[in-house]
C-alpha positions as CSV (number, residue, x, y, z in Angstrom):
1,X,-25.3,1.7,-7.2
2,X,-23.6,4.8,-8.6
3,X,-20.7,4.4,-6.2
4,X,-20.2,0.7,-7.1
5,X,-20.0,1.6,-10.8
6,X,-17.3,4.1,-9.9
7,X,-15.3,1.5,-8.0
8,X,-15.2,-0.8,-10.9
9,X,-14.0,2.0,-13.2
10,X,-11.5,3.2,-10.6
11,X,-9.7,-0.1,-10.4
12,X,-9.0,-0.1,-14.2
13,X,-7.0,3.1,-14.3
14,X,-5.4,3.8,-10.9
15,X,-2.3,2.9,-9.1
16,X,-2.1,1.9,-5.5
17,X,-0.8,4.9,-3.5
18,X,0.3,5.1,0.1
19,X,0.4,1.3,0.6
20,X,3.2,-1.2,0.8
21,X,3.1,-4.1,-1.6
22,X,5.7,-6.7,-1.0
23,X,7.9,-6.8,-4.0
24,X,9.4,-10.2,-3.0
25,X,6.0,-11.8,-3.5
26,X,5.5,-10.5,-7.0
27,X,7.0,-12.4,-9.9
28,X,4.1,-10.9,-11.9
29,X,5.7,-7.5,-11.7
30,X,6.9,-6.1,-15.0
31,X,9.4,-3.3,-15.3
32,X,8.2,-0.3,-17.4
33,X,9.4,3.2,-18.2
34,X,6.9,5.9,-17.2
35,X,6.8,9.6,-16.4
36,X,5.6,11.5,-13.4
37,X,3.1,13.9,-14.8
38,X,3.1,17.1,-12.6
39,X,1.2,19.1,-15.2
40,X,-2.3,17.6,-14.5
41,X,-4.8,19.7,-12.6
42,X,-7.7,18.1,-10.7
43,X,-11.2,19.2,-9.9
44,X,-13.7,17.2,-7.7
45,X,-17.3,18.5,-7.7
46,X,-16.1,21.8,-9.0
47,X,-13.4,22.3,-6.3
48,X,-9.7,22.2,-6.9
49,X,-8.0,19.2,-5.5
50,X,-4.5,17.7,-5.4
51,X,-3.6,14.1,-4.5
52,X,-1.4,13.6,-1.4
53,X,0.1,10.7,0.4
54,X,-0.6,9.7,4.1
55,X,1.9,12.3,5.2
56,X,0.4,15.1,3.2
57,X,3.1,15.1,0.5
58,X,1.9,16.0,-3.0
59,X,1.7,13.1,-5.4
60,X,1.9,13.1,-9.2
61,X,0.0,11.1,-11.7
62,X,1.9,8.6,-13.9
63,X,1.7,8.7,-17.7
64,X,2.4,5.5,-19.5
65,X,1.5,4.5,-23.0
66,X,-0.9,7.5,-23.3
67,X,-2.8,6.4,-20.2
68,X,-2.8,8.4,-16.9
69,X,-2.7,6.5,-13.6
70,X,-3.7,8.1,-10.3
71,X,-2.9,7.1,-6.7
72,X,-5.9,5.1,-5.7
73,X,-5.8,5.7,-1.9
74,X,-5.7,9.5,-2.4
75,X,-8.5,9.4,-4.9
76,X,-10.6,7.1,-2.8
77,X,-10.3,9.3,0.3
78,X,-11.3,12.4,-1.8
79,X,-14.4,10.7,-3.2
80,X,-15.4,8.9,0.1
81,X,-14.5,5.4,-1.1
82,X,-12.9,3.0,1.4
83,X,-9.5,1.6,0.2
84,X,-7.7,-1.4,1.8
85,X,-5.1,-3.8,0.7
86,X,-4.6,-7.5,1.7
87,X,-0.9,-8.1,1.3
88,X,-1.1,-11.9,1.7
89,X,-3.5,-12.3,-1.2
90,X,-2.4,-9.1,-3.0
91,X,-6.0,-8.0,-3.3
92,X,-6.9,-4.3,-3.5
93,X,-10.4,-3.7,-1.9
94,X,-12.5,-0.7,-2.8
95,X,-15.8,0.2,-1.2
96,X,-17.9,-2.0,1.1
97,X,-16.6,-5.4,2.0
98,X,-18.7,-8.6,2.0
99,X,-17.4,-9.6,5.5
100,X,-17.9,-7.6,8.7
101,X,-15.1,-6.6,11.1
102,X,-15.8,-5.9,14.8
103,X,-15.1,-2.3,15.7
104,X,-12.8,-3.6,18.5
105,X,-10.6,-5.2,15.8
106,X,-9.2,-1.8,14.9
107,X,-7.5,0.7,17.2
108,X,-9.6,2.5,19.7
109,X,-8.6,5.5,21.9
110,X,-10.5,5.8,25.2
111,X,-10.4,8.5,27.8
112,X,-11.2,8.7,31.5
113,X,-13.2,5.8,32.7
114,X,-14.4,4.4,29.4
115,X,-13.0,1.1,28.3
116,X,-13.0,-1.7,25.7
117,X,-14.5,-4.9,27.0
118,X,-15.3,-8.5,26.3
119,X,-17.0,-8.9,29.7
120,X,-20.4,-10.6,29.2
121,X,-22.1,-8.4,31.8
122,X,-21.9,-5.8,29.1
123,X,-21.6,-7.7,25.8
124,X,-24.7,-10.0,26.4
125,X,-27.7,-7.8,25.5
126,X,-30.4,-9.3,23.2
127,X,-27.5,-11.6,22.1
128,X,-23.8,-11.9,22.8
129,X,-22.0,-9.1,20.9
130,X,-18.6,-10.5,22.0
131,X,-16.9,-7.1,22.5
132,X,-17.6,-3.3,22.6
133,X,-16.9,-0.1,24.4
134,X,-18.4,1.0,27.7
135,X,-18.8,4.7,28.1
136,X,-18.7,4.9,31.9
137,X,-19.4,7.7,34.3
138,X,-21.2,10.0,31.9
139,X,-21.8,13.0,34.3
140,X,-21.0,16.0,32.1
141,X,-19.0,14.6,29.1
142,X,-17.2,11.5,28.0
143,X,-15.6,10.4,24.7
144,X,-13.7,7.8,22.8
145,X,-12.4,7.5,19.2
146,X,-12.6,4.7,16.7
147,X,-9.8,4.6,14.1
148,X,-10.9,2.8,10.9
149,X,-8.1,4.4,8.9
150,X,-10.2,4.8,5.8
151,X,-10.4,1.0,5.2
152,X,-14.2,0.6,5.5
153,X,-17.2,1.9,3.7
154,X,-19.9,1.5,6.3
155,X,-20.3,1.1,10.1
156,X,-23.1,-0.7,11.8
157,X,-23.6,0.4,15.5
158,X,-25.7,-0.9,18.3
159,X,-26.1,1.2,21.5
160,X,-27.5,0.0,24.8
161,X,-28.2,1.8,28.1
162,X,-26.4,0.1,30.9
163,X,-26.8,2.3,34.0
164,X,-29.2,5.0,33.2
165,X,-31.2,7.5,35.4
166,X,-31.1,10.4,32.9
167,X,-30.9,10.9,29.1
168,X,-27.5,10.7,27.4
169,X,-26.8,12.3,24.0
170,X,-24.3,10.2,22.1
171,X,-22.9,11.8,19.0
172,X,-20.6,10.5,16.3
173,X,-18.3,12.9,14.4
174,X,-16.0,12.8,11.4
175,X,-13.8,15.8,12.4
176,X,-16.4,18.6,12.9
177,X,-19.1,16.9,10.9
178,X,-21.9,15.2,12.9
179,X,-22.7,11.8,11.3
180,X,-25.2,10.4,13.8
181,X,-26.8,11.2,17.2
182,X,-28.5,8.9,19.6
183,X,-30.7,9.9,22.6
184,X,-30.4,7.1,25.2
185,X,-32.3,6.6,28.4
186,X,-33.5,3.8,30.6
187,X,-36.6,3.1,28.4
188,X,-35.0,3.6,25.0
189,X,-33.6,0.1,24.9
190,X,-31.3,-1.0,21.9
191,X,-30.7,1.6,19.2
192,X,-29.1,0.8,15.9
193,X,-27.7,2.7,13.0
194,X,-25.8,2.1,9.8
195,X,-24.1,4.9,7.9
196,X,-21.4,5.6,5.3
197,X,-17.8,6.2,6.6
198,X,-16.0,5.8,3.2
199,X,-12.5,7.3,3.5
200,X,-13.0,8.3,7.2
201,X,-9.8,7.8,9.3
202,X,-11.2,8.6,12.7
203,X,-14.7,8.6,14.3
204,X,-15.1,10.5,17.5
205,X,-17.9,9.6,19.9
206,X,-19.0,12.1,22.6
207,X,-21.5,11.3,25.4
208,X,-23.1,14.2,27.2
209,X,-26.1,14.9,29.5
210,X,-28.4,17.4,27.8
211,X,-29.9,18.1,31.2
212,X,-27.6,18.5,34.2
213,X,-27.9,15.6,36.5
214,X,-26.0,14.3,39.5
215,X,-26.1,10.6,38.7
216,X,-23.5,9.1,36.4
217,X,-24.7,7.1,33.4
218,X,-23.1,4.2,31.5
219,X,-23.6,3.2,27.8
220,X,-22.5,0.1,25.9
221,X,-21.5,0.6,22.2
222,X,-20.7,-2.2,19.8
223,X,-20.8,-2.9,16.1
224,X,-18.9,-3.7,13.0
225,X,-17.3,-2.3,9.9
226,X,-17.8,-3.3,6.3
């Protein structure tokens, strides 16, 4: 609830930063004269902070009519609030969305024998999940990366053992920070988790065998963003 209150307040005094809004579709735009205010210092939870764009270039606040406007994407990322923009409807979206988006709708980086699939031999579990990622041939270590680009507030995951003779440890990281760990084996069945990813640009998944084994394991991962 606290975060939702912040989102409402944020929209009233911030400017969109690091996003492209089509000027040609905006007869509602009004030209103003404002100043870039480089004299403002920032502190978040007691720590010094500076707003930057997607390339790491420092940004300034804008002062207009005695009101200060901040770049919303930079502020959102710093506070763990998802920021997205729908260009067709010119809608700025902050925080959790009402609709879900499959994880396979965004970019995914896979390595080695892992792959994105719509094959029903994997996607049909307790229901048809339509698509997901198969982590294949987990012998010592496998990994893949989801790239939500900071557009979503939460992720809901479902994990299934596919070919399993040993226990696999599946971990989800934001950089070096561990967000979630699953222990998967033949008897574990479906495992689910939902957790906050506000402002997160990349989620790295690693699959390892805690105990050395000689049989490769396979795991199916699916889910959605909000």
